[in-house]
C-alpha positions as CSV (number, residue, x, y, z in Angstrom):
1,X,85.4,-272.6,-28.1
2,X,88.0,-275.2,-27.4
3,X,87.8,-278.5,-29.3
4,X,88.9,-282.0,-28.1
5,X,88.9,-285.4,-29.6
6,X,87.5,-288.4,-27.7
7,X,90.3,-289.5,-25.3
8,X,91.8,-288.4,-22.0
9,X,94.8,-286.6,-23.3
10,X,92.6,-284.3,-25.4
11,X,90.3,-283.6,-22.5
12,X,93.2,-282.7,-20.3
13,X,94.8,-280.4,-22.8
14,X,91.5,-278.7,-23.6
15,X,91.1,-278.0,-19.9
16,X,94.6,-276.7,-19.7
17,X,94.0,-274.3,-22.6
18,X,90.6,-273.3,-21.2
19,X,92.0,-272.4,-17.8
20,X,94.7,-270.2,-19.4
21,X,92.1,-268.4,-21.4
22,X,89.8,-268.0,-18.4
23,X,92.7,-266.3,-16.6
24,X,92.5,-263.5,-19.2
25,X,88.8,-263.0,-18.5
26,X,87.6,-264.9,-21.6
27,X,84.4,-267.0,-21.5
28,X,85.4,-270.5,-22.5
29,X,83.3,-273.4,-23.8
30,X,84.4,-276.9,-24.9
31,X,83.3,-279.1,-27.7
32,X,84.5,-282.6,-26.9
33,X,84.4,-286.0,-28.6
34,X,85.1,-284.9,-32.1
35,X,86.8,-287.2,-34.7
36,X,90.0,-286.3,-36.4
37,X,88.4,-285.3,-39.7
38,X,85.5,-283.5,-38.1
39,X,87.5,-281.5,-35.6
40,X,89.8,-280.0,-38.3
41,X,86.9,-279.0,-40.5
42,X,85.3,-277.4,-37.4
43,X,88.4,-275.4,-36.7
44,X,88.7,-274.3,-40.4
45,X,85.1,-273.2,-40.3
46,X,85.5,-271.2,-37.1
47,X,83.1,-273.5,-35.2
48,X,85.9,-274.0,-32.7
49,X,88.8,-271.6,-32.0
50,X,91.7,-273.9,-31.0
51,X,92.6,-277.5,-30.3
52,X,95.6,-279.8,-30.1
53,X,96.2,-282.2,-33.0
54,X,99.1,-284.4,-34.0
55,X,101.5,-283.8,-36.8
56,X,101.3,-287.3,-38.3
57,X,97.5,-287.2,-38.3
58,X,97.4,-283.8,-40.0
59,X,100.1,-285.0,-42.5
60,X,98.1,-288.0,-43.6
61,X,94.5,-287.0,-43.0
62,X,94.5,-283.4,-44.1
63,X,97.5,-283.1,-46.5
64,X,96.9,-286.6,-47.8
65,X,100.6,-287.4,-47.7
66,X,102.0,-290.9,-47.5
67,X,105.7,-290.2,-47.1
68,X,107.3,-289.9,-43.7
69,X,109.8,-287.1,-43.7
70,X,112.0,-285.9,-40.8
71,X,110.1,-284.3,-37.9
72,X,111.3,-280.8,-38.6
73,X,110.6,-281.0,-42.3
74,X,107.1,-282.2,-41.5
75,X,106.4,-279.5,-39.0
76,X,107.7,-276.8,-41.3
77,X,105.6,-278.0,-44.2
78,X,102.5,-278.4,-42.1
79,X,102.9,-274.9,-40.7
80,X,103.2,-273.4,-44.2
81,X,100.5,-275.5,-46.0
82,X,97.8,-275.3,-43.3
83,X,98.2,-271.5,-43.2
84,X,98.4,-271.0,-47.0
85,X,95.6,-273.5,-47.9
86,X,93.3,-273.4,-44.9
87,X,94.2,-270.2,-43.0
88,X,94.9,-272.4,-39.9
89,X,97.7,-271.3,-37.7
90,X,100.1,-273.9,-36.2
91,X,101.1,-272.1,-33.0
92,X,103.8,-274.7,-32.4
93,X,104.5,-278.1,-30.9
94,X,103.8,-278.6,-27.2
95,X,107.0,-280.6,-26.6
96,X,105.9,-284.2,-26.6
97,X,104.8,-286.8,-29.2
98,X,101.8,-289.1,-29.1
99,X,102.7,-291.6,-31.7
100,X,100.9,-294.8,-32.6
101,X,102.9,-297.8,-31.6
102,X,102.2,-301.5,-31.5
103,X,102.6,-302.9,-28.0
104,X,102.3,-306.2,-26.2
105,X,102.6,-307.6,-22.7
106,X,106.3,-307.9,-22.1
107,X,106.2,-311.5,-21.1
108,X,104.3,-312.4,-24.3
109,X,106.7,-310.4,-26.5
110,X,109.6,-312.1,-24.8
111,X,108.1,-315.6,-25.2
112,X,107.6,-315.0,-28.9
113,X,111.0,-313.3,-29.4
114,X,109.4,-310.1,-30.7
115,X,111.2,-306.8,-30.5
116,X,110.2,-305.1,-33.7
117,X,107.2,-304.9,-36.0
118,X,109.3,-306.8,-38.6
119,X,109.6,-309.6,-36.1
120,X,105.8,-309.5,-35.6
121,X,105.0,-310.1,-39.2
122,X,105.6,-313.9,-39.2
123,X,103.6,-314.3,-36.0
124,X,100.7,-312.1,-36.8
125,X,98.5,-314.8,-38.4
126,X,98.2,-316.4,-35.0
127,X,97.5,-313.2,-33.1
128,X,94.7,-310.8,-32.5
129,X,95.1,-307.0,-33.0
130,X,93.2,-304.6,-30.8
131,X,92.9,-301.1,-32.2
132,X,91.4,-297.9,-30.9
133,X,88.1,-296.7,-32.5
134,X,89.9,-294.9,-35.4
135,X,93.2,-296.8,-35.9
136,X,91.9,-299.7,-38.1
137,X,90.5,-297.3,-40.7
138,X,93.4,-294.8,-40.7
139,X,96.1,-294.4,-43.3
140,X,98.8,-295.2,-40.7
141,X,97.4,-298.7,-40.3
142,X,97.4,-299.2,-44.0
143,X,101.0,-297.9,-44.1
144,X,102.1,-300.4,-41.4
145,X,100.3,-303.3,-43.2
146,X,102.0,-302.4,-46.5
147,X,105.4,-301.9,-45.0
148,X,105.5,-305.1,-43.0
149,X,102.9,-307.4,-44.6
150,X,100.9,-307.7,-41.4
151,X,98.0,-310.1,-41.6
152,X,96.4,-310.7,-38.1
153,X,94.1,-313.6,-37.3
154,X,91.5,-311.0,-36.2
155,X,91.2,-307.3,-35.6
156,X,89.0,-305.7,-33.1
157,X,88.2,-302.0,-32.3
158,X,87.9,-300.7,-28.8
159,X,87.5,-297.6,-26.8
160,X,91.1,-296.8,-25.7
161,X,90.4,-297.8,-22.0
162,X,88.9,-301.1,-23.0
163,X,91.7,-301.7,-25.5
164,X,94.3,-301.9,-22.7
165,X,92.0,-304.1,-20.7
166,X,91.6,-306.4,-23.6
167,X,95.4,-306.8,-23.8
168,X,95.5,-307.5,-20.1
169,X,92.7,-310.1,-20.3
170,X,94.1,-311.8,-23.3
171,X,91.4,-310.8,-25.7
172,X,94.0,-309.1,-27.8
173,X,97.7,-310.0,-28.3
174,X,98.8,-306.7,-29.8
175,X,97.3,-303.2,-29.4
176,X,97.7,-299.9,-31.1
177,X,99.1,-298.1,-28.1
178,X,99.9,-294.4,-27.7
179,X,103.5,-293.3,-26.8
180,X,102.3,-290.7,-24.3
181,X,100.0,-293.1,-22.5
182,X,100.9,-293.7,-18.9
183,X,99.5,-297.2,-19.1
184,X,102.6,-298.3,-21.1
185,X,104.7,-298.0,-18.0
186,X,102.0,-299.0,-15.6
187,X,101.2,-302.2,-17.4
188,X,104.9,-303.0,-18.2
189,X,104.2,-303.2,-22.0
190,X,106.8,-303.7,-24.7
191,X,106.6,-301.3,-27.5
192,X,107.7,-302.9,-30.8
193,X,110.1,-300.7,-32.7
194,X,109.3,-299.5,-36.3
195,X,112.6,-300.1,-38.2
196,X,111.1,-299.1,-41.5
197,X,109.8,-295.8,-40.2
198,X,106.3,-296.6,-41.5
199,X,104.6,-294.4,-38.9
200,X,105.3,-290.7,-39.2
201,X,106.1,-288.4,-36.3
202,X,103.1,-287.4,-34.1
203,X,104.2,-284.2,-32.4
204,X,101.3,-282.6,-30.4
205,X,100.7,-279.2,-32.0
206,X,98.4,-276.4,-31.0
207,X,96.2,-275.1,-33.8
208,X,94.3,-271.8,-34.1
209,X,91.3,-271.2,-36.3
210,X,91.5,-268.6,-39.2
211,X,89.1,-266.3,-37.4
212,X,91.3,-266.2,-34.3
213,X,94.6,-266.0,-36.1
214,X,94.9,-262.3,-35.2
215,X,93.5,-262.6,-31.7
216,X,96.4,-261.3,-29.5
217,X,94.8,-262.2,-26.2
218,X,94.2,-265.8,-27.2
219,X,97.7,-266.2,-28.8
220,X,99.4,-264.7,-25.7
221,X,97.5,-267.0,-23.4
222,X,98.3,-270.1,-25.3
223,X,101.9,-269.4,-26.5
224,X,103.5,-270.4,-23.1
225,X,102.3,-273.9,-23.7
226,X,104.6,-274.3,-26.7
227,X,107.6,-276.5,-25.9
228,X,106.5,-276.7,-22.3
229,X,105.0,-280.2,-22.0
230,X,107.3,-283.1,-21.5
231,X,106.2,-286.6,-22.5
232,X,106.8,-288.0,-19.0
233,X,104.6,-285.3,-17.5
234,X,101.9,-286.0,-20.1
235,X,102.0,-289.7,-19.3
236,X,101.6,-288.9,-15.6
237,X,98.6,-286.7,-16.3
238,X,97.0,-289.2,-18.6
239,X,97.4,-292.0,-16.1
240,X,95.7,-289.9,-13.4
241,X,92.6,-289.9,-15.5
242,X,92.9,-293.4,-17.0
243,X,93.8,-295.5,-14.0
244,X,91.2,-297.9,-12.6
245,X,91.2,-296.5,-9.1
246,X,91.3,-293.0,-7.6
247,X,90.7,-291.4,-10.9
248,X,91.3,-287.7,-11.3
249,X,89.1,-285.5,-13.5
250,X,90.6,-284.0,-16.6
251,X,90.5,-280.6,-14.9
252,X,92.6,-282.0,-11.9
253,X,95.1,-283.6,-14.3
254,X,95.3,-280.3,-16.3
255,X,96.1,-278.4,-13.1
256,X,98.8,-281.0,-12.3
257,X,100.2,-280.8,-15.8
258,X,100.3,-277.0,-15.7
259,X,102.2,-277.0,-12.4
260,X,104.8,-279.6,-13.4
261,X,105.2,-277.8,-16.8
262,X,106.0,-274.5,-15.1
263,X,102.9,-272.8,-16.5
264,X,101.2,-271.7,-13.2
């Protein structure tokens, strides 16, 4: 059983993992649309066998940490603690990061002279923030507010697809974008930098449940994905699924991603 959260990148990666397992003769099912807290508990309990999560999410939501160490330090500590405390195996990082980032339409950011989140703080009371369905209740948002004193006129939660549309339509002035999302380039968005490092690293990491930790066939099938997926390729695959016209299915995007990542 392969798990996935509720957005395109997760669907694509779950399809990619599933196809690699099917190639070994395994029977594969998917459980999609799981929230961050639910999906990790499902993995720990053996209700799903593998899924992709993000180092910053695990660091804050599972380990309860509020510090933001160096990427390697975070990965090393996550790998050790998840195994020791939960029996969960961190097979490794896929090679790209999907970090939260605050983004604006480039012309709007330029007009307001905004390049960093620190610049945004003084303008926030006149602006509306659009967040994805989880962001506004996550520790990362609390960390950003605390670090920069952000106080927006209004905050609204959206499905990720509608969040980008809200920015385009002017319903939101700033959104909680994702660094591996192809719509950043497609929509010519400006990503505001985080000079205080309030947001931790968000390396995509492949997790294996305790009950499958010794499953050689599963591990051999998924190991080639480690370090193989570049962020530019992930953005392309995400855009294939998320664009408004000529949408690809997650399975079609997964096939593309496998090919450009040299995994076929």
